[in-house]
C-alpha positions in Angstrom: -85.8 -74.3 71.7 -88.8 -76.3 70.4 -90.9 -74.3 67.9 -94.1 -75.2 66.0 -93.6 -75.6 62.3 -94.2 -72.3 60.6 -94.8 -71.1 57.1 -92.1 -68.4 56.7 -91.7 -66.1 53.7 -88.7 -63.9 53.4 -88.8 -60.8 51.2 -85.5 -59.0 50.2 -85.0 -56.7 47.3 -81.4 -57.3 46.2 -80.2 -60.9 46.2 -76.5 -59.8 46.6 -73.9 -59.3 49.3 -74.2 -59.9 53.0 -78.0 -59.3 53.2 -78.6 -62.3 50.8 -76.0 -64.4 52.7 -78.0 -63.7 55.8 -81.4 -64.6 54.3 -79.9 -67.7 52.5 -78.4 -69.1 55.7 -81.4 -68.3 57.8 -83.8 -69.9 55.3 -81.7 -73.1 55.1 -81.5 -73.4 58.9 -85.3 -72.8 59.2 -86.0 -75.5 56.6 -83.7 -77.9 58.5 -85.7 -77.3 61.7 -88.9 -78.4 59.9 -90.4 -75.0 58.9 -91.7 -74.4 55.4 -89.8 -71.4 53.9 -90.1 -69.3 50.8 -88.2 -66.4 49.4 -89.1 -63.4 47.2 -86.4 -61.1 45.7 -85.7 -58.8 42.8 -85.4 -60.1 39.3 -83.3 -57.3 37.9 -80.4 -57.3 40.3 -77.3 -59.5 40.1 -75.5 -61.4 37.4 -74.4 -65.0 36.6 -72.8 -65.4 40.0 -75.9 -64.3 42.0 -78.2 -66.3 39.6 -76.2 -69.5 40.4 -76.6 -68.9 44.1 -80.3 -68.3 43.8 -80.8 -71.5 41.8 -78.9 -73.5 44.3 -81.1 -72.1 47.1 -84.4 -72.6 45.1 -84.3 -76.4 45.4 -84.1 -76.3 49.2 -87.2 -74.1 49.9 -90.5 -75.8 50.5 -92.5 -72.6 49.5 -90.3 -71.9 46.5 -88.3 -68.9 45.4 -89.9 -66.2 43.2 -88.4 -63.1 41.6 -90.2 -59.9 40.7 -88.9 -56.5 39.5 -88.2 -54.3 42.5 -86.7 -50.9 42.2 -84.2 -49.6 44.8 -85.7 -46.1 45.0 -89.4 -45.2 45.4 -91.2 -45.1 42.0 -94.7 -45.4 40.7 -93.8 -48.9 39.6 -93.9 -49.9 43.3 -97.7 -50.1 43.1 -97.7 -52.8 40.4 -94.9 -54.6 42.1 -96.8 -54.6 45.4 -99.9 -56.1 43.7 -97.9 -58.8 42.1 -96.1 -59.7 45.4 -99.4 -59.6 47.2 -101.0 -62.2 44.9 -98.0 -64.5 45.3 -97.7 -64.2 49.1 -101.4 -64.6 49.6 -101.4 -68.0 48.0 -98.5 -69.1 50.2 -100.5 -68.4 53.4 -97.6 -67.4 55.5 -97.5 -67.6 59.3 -94.5 -65.2 59.3 -93.7 -62.5 56.7 -90.1 -61.3 57.2 -88.9 -58.3 55.2 -85.1 -57.6 54.9 -83.8 -54.2 54.0 -85.9 -51.0 53.5 -87.7 -52.2 50.4 -88.2 -55.8 51.4 -89.4 -54.5 54.8 -91.9 -52.2 53.3 -93.4 -54.8 51.0 -93.6 -57.4 53.9 -95.3 -55.1 56.3 -97.8 -53.5 53.8 -98.8 -56.8 52.4 -98.9 -58.5 55.8 -101.2 -55.8 57.0 -103.6 -56.2 54.1 -103.5 -60.0 54.5 -104.5 -59.3 58.1 -107.5 -57.4 57.0 -108.4 -60.4 54.8 -108.1 -62.8 57.7 -104.7 -64.4 57.3 -102.8 -62.2 59.9 -99.2 -63.2 59.5 -96.6 -61.9 61.9 -94.9 -58.9 60.2 -91.2 -58.9 60.9 -88.6 -56.4 59.8 -84.8 -56.5 59.6 -83.3 -53.1 58.4 -79.8 -54.4 57.6 -78.6 -50.8 57.5 -80.8 -49.7 54.6 -82.6 -46.5 55.2 -80.7 -46.1 58.5 -77.6 -45.1 56.5 -79.3 -41.9 55.3 -78.5 -38.6 57.0 -81.5 -37.5 59.1 -81.2 -33.8 58.1 -81.1 -34.3 54.3 -84.2 -34.6 52.2 -83.8 -38.3 51.4 -83.2 -39.1 55.0 -86.2 -37.1 56.1 -88.4 -38.9 53.6 -87.3 -42.4 54.3 -87.2 -42.0 58.1 -90.7 -40.6 58.0 -91.8 -43.7 56.0 -90.1 -45.9 58.5 -92.0 -44.3 61.4 -95.3 -44.9 59.6 -94.3 -48.5 58.8 -93.3 -49.0 62.5 -97.0 -48.8 63.4 -97.7 -52.0 61.4 -94.7 -54.0 62.6 -94.9 -56.9 65.0 -91.2 -57.6 65.4 -87.9 -55.8 64.7 -84.6 -57.6 64.4 -81.4 -55.6 64.5 -78.0 -57.2 63.5 -75.9 -55.0 65.8 -76.2 -52.7 68.8 -75.2 -49.9 66.4 -78.1 -50.6 64.2 -80.5 -50.7 67.1 -79.2 -47.3 68.4 -79.4 -45.8 64.9 -83.0 -46.9 64.6 -83.9 -45.3 68.0 -82.0 -42.1 67.1 -83.3 -41.6 63.6 -86.7 -43.3 63.6 -87.7 -43.4 67.3 -88.3 -46.0 70.0 -89.7 -49.3 68.6 -93.1 -50.2 69.9 -92.9 -53.7 68.5 -91.0 -56.7 69.9 -87.3 -55.9 69.1 -84.1 -57.8 69.6 -80.5 -57.7 68.6 -79.4 -60.9 66.7 -75.9 -61.0 65.4 -75.3 -62.5 61.9 -74.1 -66.1 62.1 -71.3 -68.2 60.5 -71.2 -71.9 59.8 -68.5 -74.3 61.0 -67.0 -74.3 57.5 -66.4 -70.5 57.7 -64.0 -71.1 60.6 -61.5 -73.2 58.6 -58.4 -71.1 58.0 -57.6 -69.9 54.4 -54.1 -69.5 53.1 -53.2 -67.0 50.4 -51.9 -68.3 47.0 -48.2 -68.2 46.4 -48.7 -65.5 43.7 -51.1 -63.6 45.9 -51.5 -59.8 45.4 -50.7 -57.4 48.2 -54.3 -56.4 48.8 -57.9 -57.4 48.0 -61.1 -55.3 48.3 -64.2 -57.5 48.6 -67.7 -55.9 48.4 -70.2 -54.0 46.3 -68.6 -51.4 44.1 -70.4 -48.3 45.5 -69.0 -45.4 47.5 -70.7 -46.6 50.7 -68.2 -49.5 50.7 -65.2 -47.3 50.0 -63.5 -48.8 46.9 -62.6 -45.2 45.9 -60.7 -44.8 49.1 -59.0 -48.1 48.5 -57.8 -47.0 45.0 -56.7 -43.6 46.4 -54.6 -45.3 49.1 -52.9 -47.4 46.4 -52.0 -44.2 44.5 -50.7 -42.6 47.7 -48.5 -45.7 48.3 -47.2 -45.5 44.8 -46.1 -41.9 45.3 -44.5 -42.8 48.7 -42.9 -46.1 47.8 -42.1 -45.6 44.2 -44.3 -48.5 43.1 -47.9 -49.3 43.3 -48.8 -52.4 45.4 -50.7 -55.1 43.5 -54.4 -55.1 44.3 -57.6 -56.9 43.3 -61.2 -55.6 43.5 -63.7 -58.4 43.9 -67.4 -57.5 43.3 -69.6 -55.5 41.1 -72.0 -52.6 41.5 -73.4 -49.4 40.1 -70.1 -47.4 40.3 -67.8 -50.0 38.7 -67.2 -48.0 35.5 -66.2 -44.9 37.6 -63.7 -46.9 39.6 -62.2 -48.4 36.5 -61.8 -44.9 35.1 -60.2 -43.8 38.4 -57.7 -46.6 38.2 -56.8 -45.6 34.7 -56.5 -41.8 35.4 -54.2 -42.5 38.5 -51.9 -44.7 36.4 -52.7 -47.9 38.4 -53.9 -50.1 35.5 -51.0 -52.4 35.7 -51.3 -52.9 39.4 -55.1 -53.2 39.9 -57.4 -56.1 38.7 -61.2 -56.2 38.7 -62.5 -59.8 38.9 -66.3 -59.5 39.4 -68.0 -61.2 42.3 -66.9 -64.5 43.7 -67.2 -66.5 47.0 -65.4 -64.8 49.8 -63.2 -67.8 50.7 -62.0 -68.0 47.2 -61.3 -64.2 47.2 -59.3 -64.6 50.4 -56.7 -66.7 48.5 -56.0 -63.9 46.0 -54.2 -61.5 48.4 -52.1 -61.2 51.5 -54.3 -58.6 53.2 -58.0 -57.9 53.0 -59.1 -54.3 53.0 -62.7 -53.2 53.8 -62.7 -49.4 53.9 -66.5 -49.0 54.4 -68.0 -45.6 55.2 -71.1 -47.2 56.7 -72.1 -50.7 57.7 -74.6 -52.6 59.9 -73.0 -56.0 60.7 -70.9 -56.9 57.6 -70.5 -60.6 56.8 -67.3 -60.0 54.9 -65.7 -58.8 58.2 -67.0 -61.9 60.0 -65.8 -64.2 57.2 -62.4 -62.6 57.0 -61.8 -62.9 60.8 -63.1 -66.5 60.9 -60.8 -67.5 58.0 -57.8 -65.9 59.9 -56.9 -63.5 57.1 -55.0 -60.3 57.8 -57.6 -57.5 57.7 -57.7 -53.7 57.6 -61.2 -52.3 58.4 -62.9 -49.2 59.5 -64.7 -48.2 62.7 -68.1 -48.2 60.9 -71.5 -49.5 62.1 -71.3 -52.8 64.0 -67.7 -53.6 63.0 -66.3 -52.6 66.5 -68.7 -55.1 68.0 -67.0 -57.8 66.0 -63.5 -56.7 66.9 -64.4 -56.4 70.6 -61.2 -55.8 72.7 -59.3 -55.4 69.4 -61.3 -52.4 68.2 -58.3 -50.1 68.6 -57.0 -51.7 65.4 -59.8 -50.1 63.4 -59.3 -46.9 61.3 -61.8 -44.1 61.0 -64.2 -44.3 58.1 -63.3 -42.0 55.2 -59.9 -41.2 56.6 -57.6 -41.7 53.7 -54.4 -41.0 55.6 -55.1 -43.6 58.2 -56.0 -46.1 55.5 -52.8 -45.4 53.6 -50.7 -45.8 56.7 -52.4 -49.1 57.7 -51.8 -50.5 54.2 -48.2 -49.4 54.3 -47.8 -51.1 57.7 -49.3 -54.3 56.3 -46.7 -54.3 53.4 -43.9 -53.7 55.9 -45.0 -56.2 58.6 -46.9 -59.2 57.1 -45.9 -61.5 59.9 -47.4 -59.1 62.5 -50.7 -58.8 60.5 -51.0 -62.6 60.3 -50.4 -63.0 64.0 -53.1 -60.4 64.7 -55.5 -62.4 62.4 -54.8 -65.6 64.4 -55.3 -63.8 67.7 -58.7 -62.4 66.7 -60.2 -65.6 65.4 -61.3 -67.2 68.7 -63.6 -64.3 69.7 -66.2 -65.2 67.0 -66.9 -68.9 67.6 -69.6 -68.7 70.3 -71.3 -65.4 69.5 -71.6 -65.5 65.7 -73.1 -68.8 64.7 -75.9 -69.7 62.3 -77.6 -72.0 64.9 -77.7 -69.2 67.5 -78.9 -66.7 64.9 -81.7 -68.9 63.8 -82.8 -69.8 67.3 -83.0 -66.1 68.3 -84.8 -65.0 65.2 -87.4 -67.8 65.5 -88.0 -66.7 69.1 -88.9 -63.2 67.8 -91.4 -64.9 65.5 -93.0 -66.8 68.4 -93.1 -63.7 70.5 -94.8 -61.8 67.7 -97.3 -64.6 67.3 -98.0 -64.7 71.0 -96.5 -68.1 71.6 -94.4 -68.9 74.6 -91.6 -71.5 73.6 -92.3 -73.4 76.8 -96.0 -73.9 75.7 -95.0 -75.5 72.4 -95.5 -79.3 72.4 -92.5 -81.3 71.2 -94.7 -82.5 68.3 -97.2 -80.1 66.8 -98.8 -79.9 63.4 -98.1 -76.9 61.2 -99.7 -73.7 62.2 -101.7 -71.8 59.7 -101.6 -68.0 59.9 -105.1 -67.9 61.3 -104.3 -70.5 64.0 -101.2 -68.8 65.1 -102.8 -65.4 65.4 -105.8 -66.7 67.3 -103.5 -67.6 70.2 -103.2 -64.0 71.2 -103.9 -60.4 70.1 -100.6 -60.2 68.3 -100.7 -56.7 67.0 -101.4 -55.0 70.4 -98.3 -56.5 72.1 -95.1 -54.6 72.9 -92.0 -55.7 74.6 -88.3 -54.9 74.8 -85.4 -57.2 74.1 
């Protein structure tokens, strides 16, 4: 699809995990297509590993990469953060302002709306990536965040969901979207599809992800303890990642007598982590469309995962292999089976790999997301000349009454 060069600014709070992988890949692909891209993210999240990735990305972005303090929860400091972000974004003169996650989405839409009042009128795009959709609708936090999402929905020009599950969750918890909305699966590069082999001294299991209860590392540790009781020995295991609950998990490992069997490594690249163990375990309680599952399947690594969020959409006809989220007995049995039948688990990994190639690609992801931008700007792809000078936000918006439009995917 031929698209006019756009000035695209992505806003995401936490530059970690799958959400940052998504933004990073998308920004690079958009730059390669001739767009000018910038990124804004939190300055207080992440460590040396994340900082290195950010610096690597910074040099590839025409509109630069800026970091500002952004709190995860709602605080009074959000007012000063919004003002600082507004001043930065205003000077970039974006055609498209794309917010990722609940906080990034709020900043993008609020600032985009104010810029519209000042004459710039960028298209305001939002990708939840789970975010506030993980909250229970009948609990206080859920009611607060879902109400805010409904209000922000009124100033949204385009919604992009990473899975059918996420789209359905939005409709159930927030309501029907009035803006342009489409489902666009996360994408992988060609390099992601190269098989990875475990090291000769590989551990039995590896958990890869943020160390917080939503991702289930506590369930992983408890299953290891159950296996020790049942088998008389604890399987060797590695936890790759960091997060707010790391200290509690380390204490849990010590209390359960697993210190000699469990190692914490901190964050690392997924394909390097795959080499550390014979089987990857992702016991998430909730997900949208997790990159770690896509990467594991693409690399042909044996995998134990839960029926959470969009994961069944990845597994497709193999979804019966998934276990129920939070079900410690099923998790323990699945890990026991992996120990007893490693050849079967490897054969299953090889069998699953071909189902990803066509559906989950960075090129397809970028093309579909760019089409949402054009729709929000009121530009039909067929009307775009093969060679066209860069659109300013004002020029793009003048092509149609963007904010009054509504369509379904």
